[in-house]
ROMARTI-616012 format. One line per field, with one value per residue: residue number from 0; residue in three letters; z, x, y of N, C-alpha, C in turn. Coordinates in Angstrom, 2 decimals, padded with zeros to 5 digits, always signed. Each point is the difference from the previous one (the first is absolute). Layout:
n	[NUM;...] $
res	[ALA;...] $
nc3	[Z;...] $
nc1	[X;...] $
nc2	[Y;...] $
cac3	[Z;...] $
cac1	[X;...] $
cac2	[Y;...] $
cc3	[Z;...] $
cc1	[X;...] $
cc2	[Y;...] $
This chain:
n	[0;1;2;3;4;5;6;7;8;9;10;11;12;13;14;15;16;17;18;19;20;21;22;23;24;25;26;27;28;29;30;31;32;33;34;35;36;37;38;39;40;41;42;43;44;45;46;47;48;49;50;51;52;53;54;55;56;57;58;59;60;61;62;63;64;65;66;67;68;69;70;71;72;73;74;75;76;77;78;79;80;81;82;83;84;85;86;87;88;89;90] $
res	[MET;GLN;ARG;ILE;LEU;CYS;VAL;HIS;GLN;GLY;ALA;GLU;LEU;TYR;GLY;SER;ASP;ARG;SER;PHE;ALA;SER;ALA;VAL;ASN;GLY;LEU;LYS;LYS;THR;ASN;LYS;VAL;ASP;VAL;VAL;LEU;PRO;PHE;ASN;GLY;GLU;LEU;VAL;GLU;TYR;LEU;ASP;LYS;ASN;ASN;GLY;GLN;ILE;TRP;PHE;ASN;SER;ASN;GLY;ILE;LEU;ARG;LYS;LYS;ASP;VAL;LYS;LYS;THR;LEU;ASN;PHE;LEU;PHE;ASN;THR;VAL;GLU;GLY;ARG;GLU;ILE;LEU;PHE;ALA;PRO;LEU;GLN;LYS;VAL] $
nc3	[-022.54;+000.07;+001.00;+000.24;+000.52;+000.38;+000.11;+000.87;-000.14;-000.49;+000.71;-000.46;-000.45;-000.02;-000.85;+000.69;+001.02;-000.68;-000.42;+001.23;+000.51;-000.94;+000.23;+001.31;-000.12;-000.82;+000.87;+000.84;-001.18;+000.02;+001.20;+000.91;+000.55;+000.75;+000.94;+000.12;+001.04;+000.26;-000.35;+000.79;-001.23;-000.59;-000.29;+001.21;+000.25;-000.54;+000.65;-001.10;+001.01;-001.16;+000.01;+001.32;+000.71;+001.05;+000.09;+001.29;-000.38;+001.10;-000.05;-000.98;+001.00;-000.77;+001.27;+000.15;+001.07;-001.07;-000.42;+001.29;-000.07;-000.92;+000.18;+001.31;-000.10;-000.86;+000.78;+001.09;-000.66;-000.52;+001.20;+000.08;+000.84;-000.56;-001.12;-000.05;+000.68;-000.83;+001.06;-000.61;-000.35;+000.07;-001.13] $
nc1	[-001.94;-001.30;-000.09;-001.01;-000.82;-000.58;-001.12;-000.49;-001.33;+000.32;-000.20;-001.25;-000.78;-000.58;-000.91;-000.21;+000.01;-000.68;-000.79;-000.01;-000.13;-000.90;-000.47;+000.05;-000.47;-000.85;-000.18;-000.03;-000.50;-000.26;-000.60;+000.51;-000.89;-000.24;-000.61;-001.01;-000.29;-001.32;+000.12;+000.47;-000.16;-001.01;-000.15;+000.53;-000.67;-000.95;+000.57;+000.68;+000.65;+000.37;+001.16;-000.01;-000.60;-000.56;-000.71;-000.26;-001.08;-000.72;+000.89;+000.16;-000.67;-000.87;-000.16;-001.24;+000.55;+000.80;-001.26;-000.13;+000.87;-000.94;-000.24;+000.10;-000.74;-000.81;+000.03;-000.08;-000.96;-000.53;+000.16;-000.50;-000.66;-001.16;+000.65;+000.66;-001.00;-000.69;-000.22;+001.03;-000.61;+001.19;-000.25] $
nc2	[-024.72;+000.25;+000.84;-000.85;+000.90;-001.14;+000.70;-000.89;+000.07;-001.17;-001.11;+000.01;-000.95;+001.20;+000.38;+001.11;-000.84;-000.92;+000.97;+000.50;-001.22;-000.17;+001.22;-000.21;-001.23;+000.62;+001.00;-001.02;-000.30;+001.31;-000.01;+000.82;-000.81;+001.08;-000.73;+000.87;-000.81;+000.04;-001.29;-000.92;-000.45;-000.61;+001.27;+000.05;-001.12;+000.73;+001.00;+000.17;-000.56;-000.52;+000.64;+000.09;+000.93;-000.59;+001.13;+000.22;+000.69;+000.06;+000.97;-000.86;-000.55;+000.63;+000.07;-000.43;-000.54;-000.15;+000.04;+000.30;-000.99;-000.07;+001.28;-000.19;-001.09;+000.63;+001.07;-000.76;-000.64;+001.10;+000.51;-001.23;+000.80;-000.32;-000.21;+001.15;+000.53;-000.74;-000.75;-000.53;-001.11;-000.56;-000.67] $
cac3	[+000.98;+000.85;+001.27;-000.01;+001.23;-000.25;+001.22;-000.21;+001.12;+000.69;-000.03;-000.17;-001.36;-000.83;-001.38;-000.12;+000.61;-000.97;-001.10;+000.53;+000.08;-001.37;-000.50;+000.72;-000.46;-001.35;+000.11;+000.61;-001.00;-000.51;+000.96;+001.42;+000.44;+001.42;+000.16;+001.31;+000.25;+001.31;+001.00;-000.53;-000.36;-001.03;-001.17;+000.18;-000.53;-001.43;-000.65;-000.13;+000.92;-000.58;-000.67;+000.69;+001.39;+000.34;+001.24;+000.49;+000.57;-000.05;-000.13;-001.35;-000.10;+000.52;+000.67;+000.17;+001.19;-000.28;-001.03;+000.48;-000.18;-001.39;-000.60;+000.61;-000.51;-001.39;-000.03;+000.47;-000.97;-001.15;+000.43;+000.31;+001.45;+000.52;-000.21;+000.58;+001.45;+000.50;+000.22;-000.97;+000.44;-001.13;+000.03] $
cac1	[-000.96;-000.53;-000.60;-001.39;-000.76;-001.41;-000.80;-001.31;-000.89;-000.38;+000.97;-000.72;+000.19;-001.18;+000.32;+000.95;+001.26;+000.67;+000.44;+001.14;+001.13;+000.41;+000.70;+001.28;+000.89;+000.42;+000.99;+001.22;+000.84;+001.01;+000.18;-000.03;-001.30;-000.34;-001.45;-000.54;-001.34;-000.46;+000.21;+000.49;-001.13;+000.22;+000.65;+001.45;+000.48;-000.28;+000.99;+001.35;+000.79;+001.30;+000.17;-000.74;-000.38;-001.41;-000.13;-001.37;-000.33;-001.45;-000.39;-000.48;-001.43;-000.82;-001.17;-001.11;+000.23;+001.07;-000.41;+000.28;+001.42;+000.31;+000.88;+001.31;+000.52;+000.39;+001.15;+001.17;+000.34;+000.60;+001.30;+000.85;+000.16;-000.77;+000.76;+001.32;+000.01;-000.83;+000.83;-000.14;+000.49;+000.55;-000.22] $
cac2	[-000.50;+001.06;-000.40;+000.42;-000.24;-000.30;+000.02;-000.61;+000.23;-001.22;-001.09;-001.26;-000.53;+000.23;+000.39;+001.12;-000.41;-000.86;+000.88;+000.74;-000.93;-000.29;+001.18;+000.11;-001.07;+000.37;+001.08;-000.51;-000.65;+000.94;+001.08;-000.34;+000.47;-000.08;+000.00;+000.39;-000.53;+000.43;-001.04;-001.28;-000.83;-001.02;+000.59;-000.04;-001.28;-000.01;+000.86;-000.51;+000.82;+000.32;+001.28;+001.07;-000.23;+000.21;+000.75;+000.15;+001.31;+000.13;+001.41;+000.28;-000.27;+001.09;-000.55;+000.93;+000.81;+000.95;+000.95;+001.35;+000.26;-000.28;+001.00;-000.16;-001.27;+000.20;+000.90;-000.73;-001.04;+000.67;+000.50;-001.14;-000.14;-001.13;-001.23;+000.11;-000.03;-001.10;-001.18;-001.08;-001.30;-000.74;-001.45] $
cc3	[+000.90;+001.30;+000.06;+001.33;-000.38;+001.32;-000.31;+001.27;+000.79;-000.10;-000.08;-001.42;-000.80;-001.37;-000.12;+000.58;-000.96;-001.20;+000.41;+000.01;-001.40;-000.59;+000.66;-000.50;-001.44;+000.01;+000.53;-001.00;-000.49;+000.97;+001.41;+000.56;+001.50;+000.12;+001.42;+000.06;+001.38;+001.12;-000.68;-000.26;-001.09;-001.22;+000.08;-000.57;-001.52;-000.78;-000.06;+000.83;-000.52;-000.60;+000.61;+001.41;+000.17;+001.38;+000.39;+000.65;-000.15;-000.17;-001.37;-000.18;+000.64;+000.57;+000.20;+001.19;-000.22;-001.02;+000.43;-000.24;-001.47;-000.61;+000.56;-000.52;-001.43;-000.12;+000.41;-000.98;-001.21;+000.34;+000.35;+001.48;+000.55;-000.12;+000.71;+001.51;+000.60;+000.20;-001.03;+000.61;-001.23;+000.15;+000.15] $
cc1	[-000.40;-000.54;-001.39;-000.65;-001.46;-000.74;-001.38;-000.83;-000.36;+001.08;-000.70;+000.29;-001.29;+000.47;+001.03;+001.36;+000.80;+000.51;+001.23;+001.24;+000.52;+000.80;+001.37;+000.98;+000.47;+001.06;+001.33;+000.92;+001.12;+000.31;+000.10;-001.27;-000.17;-001.50;-000.36;-001.44;-000.45;+000.22;+000.50;-001.21;+000.37;+000.74;+001.52;+000.59;-000.16;+001.02;+001.34;+000.91;+001.39;-000.02;-000.84;-000.35;-001.49;-000.04;-001.47;-000.17;-001.49;-000.46;-000.53;-001.49;-000.77;-001.28;-001.06;+000.23;+001.07;-000.37;+000.27;+001.44;+000.43;+000.98;+001.41;+000.68;+000.51;+001.23;+001.27;+000.43;+000.68;+001.40;+000.97;+000.15;-000.68;+000.77;+001.35;+000.01;-000.88;+000.88;-000.31;+000.54;+000.43;-000.28;+001.34] $
cc2	[+001.17;-000.59;+000.61;-000.34;-000.19;-000.09;-000.55;+000.10;-001.26;-001.06;-001.35;-000.52;+000.10;+000.49;+001.10;-000.37;-000.87;+000.82;+000.80;-000.89;-000.33;+001.16;+000.14;-001.06;+000.25;+001.08;-000.51;-000.69;+000.91;+001.14;-000.55;+000.63;-000.25;+000.16;+000.43;-000.49;+000.44;-001.02;-001.27;-000.89;-000.99;+000.53;-000.08;-001.28;-000.08;+000.83;-000.72;+000.90;+000.33;+001.39;+001.12;-000.39;+000.25;+000.66;+000.07;+001.36;+000.21;+001.44;+000.35;-000.21;+001.16;-000.59;+001.09;+000.93;+001.07;+001.07;+001.44;+000.39;-000.12;+001.00;-000.11;-001.26;+000.17;+000.90;-000.74;-001.08;+000.61;+000.50;-001.13;-000.25;-001.24;-001.30;+000.08;-000.18;-001.08;-001.23;-001.08;-001.27;-000.76;-001.49;-000.68] $
């Protein structure tokens, strides 16, 4: 059993969100899957909460106002700093 981290850009229940939930729930059959979402939304109830945790972190969304910081954001994300030092909220 492997531990997998899945990150998604939304927490609604539109097409990509349902596809994401389906993939996560499929992975959870044989792996421990943790999920990071930008906020608490309808998708949380759609995800099977067994065999993993759900975290919230809005820093994964690149907003238009943050375009000037894109290189810094990308560097920190690749280096793991953006996720490691950003506050996470657990469900």
